[in-house]
Each structure stands twice: as C-alpha cells, then as structure tokens.
VEXDREN-2710 file (C-alpha; in Angstrom, 1 decimal):
% VEXDREN-2710
k/r/px/py/pz
1/MET/-13.9/-23.0/-18.9
2/ASP/-14.8/-21.2/-15.4
3/ARG/-13.3/-18.0/-16.6
4/LEU/-15.0/-18.0/-19.8
5/MET/-18.3/-18.7/-18.3
6/ASN/-17.7/-15.8/-15.9
7/ALA/-16.7/-13.3/-18.7
8/ALA/-19.7/-14.4/-20.4
9/VAL/-22.0/-13.6/-17.2
10/ARG/-20.2/-10.1/-17.0
11/PHE/-20.8/-9.5/-20.4
12/ALA/-24.5/-10.5/-20.2
13/TRP/-24.9/-8.5/-17.2
14/VAL/-23.2/-5.3/-18.5
15/GLY/-25.4/-5.6/-21.6
16/PHE/-28.5/-6.0/-19.7
17/CYS/-27.7/-2.9/-17.5
18/ALA/-26.5/-0.8/-20.3
19/ALA/-30.3/-1.6/-22.0
20/VAL/-32.1/-0.3/-18.7
21/LEU/-30.5/2.7/-18.7
22/ILE/-30.9/3.4/-22.2
23/TRP/-34.6/2.6/-21.9
24/THR/-34.9/4.7/-18.8
25/GLY/-33.2/7.5/-20.3
26/CYS/-35.6/7.4/-23.2
27/ALA/-38.6/7.2/-21.1
28/SER/-37.5/10.2/-18.8
29/HIS/-37.0/12.5/-21.7
30/ASP/-39.8/11.3/-24.2
31/HIS/-42.2/14.0/-23.6
32/SER/-44.3/13.2/-26.7
33/ASN/-46.6/10.4/-25.2
34/PRO/-49.8/11.4/-23.7
35/GLU/-49.6/11.2/-19.6
36/THR/-52.6/10.8/-17.6
37/THR/-53.5/11.8/-14.4
38/GLU/-56.7/9.5/-12.9
39/PHE/-58.5/8.9/-9.8
40/LYS/-60.1/5.7/-8.8
41/GLY/-64.0/5.5/-9.3
42/ALA/-63.9/8.3/-11.9
43/PRO/-65.6/8.1/-15.2
44/ASP/-64.2/8.5/-18.6
45/SER/-61.0/10.8/-18.6
46/THR/-60.7/14.2/-20.0
47/THR/-58.1/15.5/-22.7
48/VAL/-56.4/18.6/-21.8
49/VAL/-53.8/19.6/-24.4
50/LEU/-50.9/21.5/-22.5
51/SER/-48.5/23.4/-25.1
52/LYS/-45.5/22.0/-23.3
53/PHE/-44.8/19.5/-20.3
54/TYR/-42.6/20.5/-17.3
55/ASN/-40.9/18.2/-15.0
56/SER/-42.3/19.8/-11.9
57/GLN/-45.9/18.7/-13.0
58/ASN/-47.4/22.0/-11.5
59/TYR/-50.0/22.3/-14.4
60/ARG/-51.1/18.5/-14.1
61/THR/-51.0/18.7/-10.4
62/TRP/-53.0/21.7/-10.4
63/LEU/-55.8/20.9/-12.6
64/GLY/-55.7/17.5/-11.4
65/ARG/-56.0/18.5/-8.0
66/LEU/-59.4/20.5/-8.9
67/ALA/-60.8/18.2/-11.1
68/HIS/-60.6/15.7/-8.3
69/SER/-62.0/18.3/-5.6
70/GLU/-65.3/19.1/-8.0
71/GLY/-65.8/15.4/-9.3
72/LEU/-65.1/16.2/-12.8
73/GLY/-63.2/13.0/-13.3
74/PRO/-59.8/12.0/-14.4
75/LEU/-57.8/14.2/-16.5
76/ARG/-55.8/13.1/-19.7
77/PHE/-52.7/15.3/-20.3
78/VAL/-51.0/15.3/-23.8
79/GLN/-48.2/17.5/-24.6
80/ALA/-48.4/19.3/-28.0
81/TYR/-44.8/20.2/-28.3
82/GLY/-42.8/17.4/-30.3
83/ALA/-45.7/15.8/-31.2
84/ASP/-46.2/14.6/-35.0
85/SER/-48.9/16.4/-37.2
86/ALA/-51.1/13.5/-37.0
87/VAL/-50.9/12.7/-33.7
88/PHE/-51.3/16.7/-32.8
89/GLU/-54.4/16.9/-35.1
90/GLN/-55.8/13.7/-33.4
91/GLU/-55.0/14.9/-29.6
92/VAL/-56.5/18.4/-30.5
93/LEU/-59.8/16.8/-31.8
94/ARG/-60.3/14.5/-28.2
95/ALA/-59.3/18.0/-26.5
96/ALA/-61.6/19.4/-24.0
97/ALA/-59.2/22.1/-23.3
98/VAL/-56.0/23.7/-23.6
99/VAL/-53.4/25.2/-21.7
100/LEU/-50.9/27.5/-23.1
101/THR/-48.4/26.9/-20.5
102/GLY/-44.9/29.3/-19.7
103/GLY/-41.5/29.3/-20.9
104/GLU/-39.7/30.7/-23.1
105/ASP/-39.8/34.5/-24.8
106/ILE/-41.3/34.7/-28.4
107/HIS/-39.1/35.6/-31.1
108/PRO/-40.2/39.5/-31.6
109/ALA/-40.2/39.0/-35.3
110/ARG/-43.6/37.4/-34.9
111/TYR/-44.6/40.6/-33.8
112/GLY/-42.6/42.9/-36.3
113/GLN/-39.8/44.0/-34.0
114/ALA/-37.0/41.5/-34.7
115/GLU/-34.3/44.1/-33.7
116/ASP/-35.8/43.6/-29.9
117/THR/-33.9/39.7/-30.0
118/ILE/-30.9/41.4/-28.2
119/ARG/-33.5/42.3/-25.5
120/CYS/-34.8/38.6/-25.1
121/GLY/-33.7/35.5/-23.0
122/ARG/-34.1/32.2/-24.6
123/ILE/-36.0/31.6/-27.9
124/ASP/-37.7/28.3/-29.0
125/VAL/-39.0/29.2/-32.7
126/GLU/-40.6/25.5/-33.0
127/ARG/-42.2/26.2/-29.7
128/ASP/-43.5/29.7/-31.4
129/ARG/-44.9/27.6/-34.6
130/VAL/-46.5/24.7/-32.3
131/GLU/-48.6/27.4/-29.8
132/HIS/-49.6/29.5/-33.1
133/LEU/-50.8/26.5/-34.6
134/LEU/-52.6/25.2/-31.6
135/LEU/-54.1/28.7/-31.1
136/ASP/-55.5/28.5/-34.7
137/ARG/-57.3/25.3/-33.8
138/VAL/-58.6/26.6/-30.5
139/MET/-60.4/29.6/-32.5
140/GLU/-61.7/27.2/-35.3
141/LEU/-62.8/24.6/-32.8
142/GLY/-64.2/27.1/-29.7
143/LEU/-62.2/25.1/-27.3
144/PRO/-61.8/26.5/-24.0
145/CYS/-58.0/27.7/-23.5
146/LEU/-56.1/29.2/-20.6
147/GLY/-52.9/30.9/-21.7
148/VAL/-50.1/31.5/-18.5
149/CYS/-47.4/33.9/-18.7
150/ARG/-45.7/32.9/-21.8
151/GLY/-49.3/31.9/-22.9
152/LEU/-50.8/35.4/-22.5
153/GLN/-48.1/36.7/-24.4
154/VAL/-48.7/34.3/-27.4
155/MET/-52.2/35.0/-27.7
156/ASN/-51.7/38.6/-27.8
157/VAL/-48.9/38.3/-30.4
158/HIS/-51.4/35.7/-32.2
159/GLY/-53.8/38.2/-32.5
160/GLY/-51.9/41.0/-34.0
161/GLY/-50.3/42.8/-30.6
162/SER/-46.7/43.1/-29.8
163/LEU/-44.9/43.1/-26.1
164/HIS/-42.1/44.9/-24.4
165/PRO/-39.3/42.8/-24.9
166/HIS/-37.8/43.8/-21.4
167/LEU/-40.4/45.3/-18.8
168/PRO/-37.8/47.0/-16.9
169/ASP/-36.8/49.3/-20.2
170/ALA/-40.5/50.6/-20.2
171/GLY/-40.6/51.3/-16.5
172/TYR/-42.1/48.2/-14.9
173/ASP/-40.1/46.6/-12.1
174/GLY/-40.8/44.0/-9.7
175/HIS/-42.0/41.4/-12.2
176/ARG/-39.2/38.8/-11.8
177/GLY/-36.5/38.7/-9.8
178/GLY/-37.7/37.2/-6.4
179/PHE/-35.8/38.0/-3.0
180/SER/-33.2/36.6/-0.9
181/GLY/-33.4/33.2/-0.6
182/GLN/-36.0/32.8/-3.3
183/THR/-34.9/34.0/-6.6
184/ARG/-37.0/32.3/-8.8
185/ASP/-40.6/34.4/-8.3
186/THR/-41.8/37.3/-7.2
187/LEU/-44.9/38.3/-5.7
188/HIS/-47.0/41.1/-6.7
189/GLU/-50.7/42.5/-6.8
190/VAL/-53.2/41.7/-9.5
191/ARG/-56.6/43.5/-9.8
192/ILE/-59.4/42.7/-11.6
193/THR/-60.3/46.0/-13.6
194/GLN/-63.4/44.8/-15.7
195/PRO/-65.7/41.9/-14.2
196/TRP/-66.5/39.0/-16.0
197/TRP/-67.7/35.3/-15.4
198/SER/-67.5/31.8/-16.6
199/GLY/-69.9/29.6/-15.6
200/PRO/-70.5/29.5/-11.8
201/VAL/-67.4/31.6/-11.5
202/GLU/-67.5/35.2/-10.9
203/PHE/-64.8/37.4/-11.5
204/SER/-65.8/40.6/-9.6
205/GLN/-64.4/44.4/-10.3
206/GLY/-61.8/45.4/-7.5
207/GLU/-60.9/41.6/-6.6
208/ALA/-57.4/41.5/-5.9
209/GLY/-54.7/39.3/-4.2
210/THR/-50.9/38.5/-4.7
211/PHE/-49.8/36.0/-6.8
212/VAL/-46.7/34.2/-8.2
213/SER/-44.8/36.7/-11.2
214/HIS/-41.8/35.4/-13.1
215/HIS/-41.5/37.1/-16.4
216/HIS/-39.2/40.0/-18.1
217/GLN/-41.7/40.6/-20.9
218/GLY/-45.2/41.8/-20.9
219/ILE/-48.0/43.2/-23.4
220/ASP/-47.4/46.4/-25.0
221/ARG/-50.0/47.1/-27.7
222/LEU/-53.1/45.0/-26.8
223/SER/-54.3/42.8/-29.6
224/ASN/-57.7/44.4/-30.7
225/GLN/-59.2/40.7/-30.6
226/TYR/-58.9/40.7/-27.0
227/LEU/-60.2/42.9/-23.9
228/ALA/-58.2/43.6/-20.8
229/TRP/-59.6/42.5/-17.6
230/ALA/-56.9/42.5/-14.9
231/GLU/-53.7/44.7/-14.3
232/GLY/-50.5/44.1/-12.3
233/PRO/-48.3/47.1/-11.0
234/LYS/-48.3/50.3/-12.5
235/GLY/-51.2/49.2/-14.9
236/LEU/-49.3/46.7/-16.6
237/THR/-52.3/44.5/-18.8
238/GLU/-51.9/41.0/-16.9
239/GLY/-55.2/39.4/-17.9
240/ILE/-57.0/39.2/-21.0
241/ARG/-60.0/37.3/-22.6
242/HIS/-60.9/37.4/-26.2
243/ARG/-63.7/39.6/-27.4
244/ASP/-65.8/37.1/-29.2
245/THR/-67.4/34.9/-26.6
246/LEU/-69.7/33.0/-28.8
247/LYS/-67.2/31.4/-31.0
248/THR/-64.6/31.4/-28.3
249/PRO/-66.5/31.1/-24.6
250/PHE/-63.5/30.8/-23.0
251/LEU/-60.0/32.1/-24.6
252/VAL/-58.5/33.8/-21.6
253/GLY/-54.6/34.9/-20.7
254/VAL/-53.3/35.8/-17.4
255/GLN/-49.7/36.8/-16.8
256/TRP/-49.0/35.5/-13.1
257/HIS/-48.8/31.5/-12.5
258/PRO/-51.9/30.7/-11.0
259/GLU/-50.8/26.8/-10.6
260/ARG/-47.8/28.3/-8.4
261/SER/-49.8/30.9/-6.4
262/ARG/-51.8/30.1/-3.0
263/SER/-54.4/28.1/-3.2
264/GLY/-58.4/28.8/-2.6
265/GLU/-58.0/32.2/-4.6
266/LEU/-60.3/33.3/-7.1
267/LEU/-57.4/34.2/-9.3
268/SER/-55.5/30.6/-8.7
269/ASP/-58.1/27.9/-8.3
270/GLY/-61.0/30.0/-9.7
271/LEU/-59.0/30.3/-12.8
272/GLY/-58.3/26.7/-13.3
273/LEU/-62.2/25.8/-12.0
274/ALA/-63.3/28.1/-14.8
275/LEU/-61.4/26.4/-17.5
276/LEU/-62.3/22.9/-16.4
277/LYS/-66.2/23.9/-16.2
278/ALA/-65.9/25.3/-19.8
279/ALA/-64.5/22.0/-20.8
280/SER/-67.3/19.7/-19.0
281/PRO/-69.9/18.7/-21.3
END
C-alpha cells in the first residue's frame, strides 16, 4: 500500500511540474496578448501599438521612461503581429500611437524587385502584410506613427518607393557590423538636412550626432509621399516624414535606432517625446 501511495504522489507531482512547465512556456512565447507598463499615481493608460515585440523590451522601456519623465501617464503596449483580425482592428481603434519596430528584411517583391531576394537576409511575409495593413490604418485614422530601421523601410515601400537590397553593393559601408567586442551595432553620424518640428520639439537643420545603426538595406528611390529630412554617411537618406501633415501630422521614419542610442539627444529621446506629445490629447 505504501508503495502504491508513494507512486501516486510521485505521479501527481510529475503531472503538476509538467503543467507548470507547459503554462510558463506558453506564457513566455505568447506575444499576442497586450502588455502594459504602468507607473503609480498616473491617469488612465495610453495604448501604443508596436508592430512586433522583442524580448529586450527596448522600445517599451524607452517610451515608458520618456512618458514617465514627462508626466504623460502610463503606456499600454500592444503587439500587432500575431493578433487576429478582430483584435487587431479593436486595438488600432484604441491606439494613440503606432511604432513600426526594427527587424527582418522586406520581401523585395513588395517594391517590384523580386530577383533581389538573393541579397536579402531573413524575410517574414506575414510581418510585411501586417505592417502594410497597419500603415493603411495609420493613414486612414491619422495616428501618430514612428518607424524605426525596418519601419522606415516599410513606410517607403508602402508609399511606392524602393530599397537597396544590400547597401555595400551600392557603395554604402559602415551601417552594420560593429567593432571588435561588439559586433551587433555600428555607430555613425546622422545629420538633419531639412528642419521640421512637432509640437514643442524642433529638429533644426545641421543638428547632428552619432547614433546606433544596424541595417544592411536602405532607401534607394524615395517614395513621393515622403520628404527626406536626415541623412547618414555618403548622403544615404535616413530620416523621412509624410508630406501631408494635415492628414498625418506625425508620420516619421528613421533608419537608426533611437531606442538603443544615447539618451538625452534630440535624435534619440527627442523623437520619442515628439511621438508621445503627438499622441497626447
């Protein structure tokens, strides 16, 4: 009897552990549910849709810090990628702002150069679909939107522009590769070539700084829906904004990574603050 009881207890314990592992595994890989970053004493949360989440949480940490510092209230972050159509539409309608995050290469068929696939890295056609749909909604609703790295490229392709499939082939070096001991990111200068402003944040012509870069593709033919306002080495277009500022007051793309660059700079924190101010009622 004792042996039977002990066996039953061991069986129950193994079953319990397995259930916990399954639950925690699902929880850690389920990116379809909304996530929130909230600060005590703040008013109701503001929904920010990110096209895709990453475990690093760099975008969420960056914008959450800026919102807290400006007293703009807590942010509720929702991922568009992986959401079913009903949830997607519901969250976009709730959103105060959208961020197109960095990531995989865009399928070159999107800009009429399918043969360039050979020069691409990883491609996710479902993400292409989701982010093009997200930009459709951004433009329909006039939502403030910031595109980062891949996000700038998606904006340009969505607007009818094209990309260099591999920048070194076009004579642009130093945008990815890092340095000894740090091979993930590169630092290079970005300079504002055309002034603009958004609310209280002014982006003055000639302002420059060194920011994190990690991309091997970039804008070739600029969409006629956008204006270039910043450039990187050898004149590569690295900052764009939509021409129609009445319909889309803040639709801005940058090729560098403000969320991973040095804080306190106009072209890092200034961009985040401009987005959050544009999203404020």
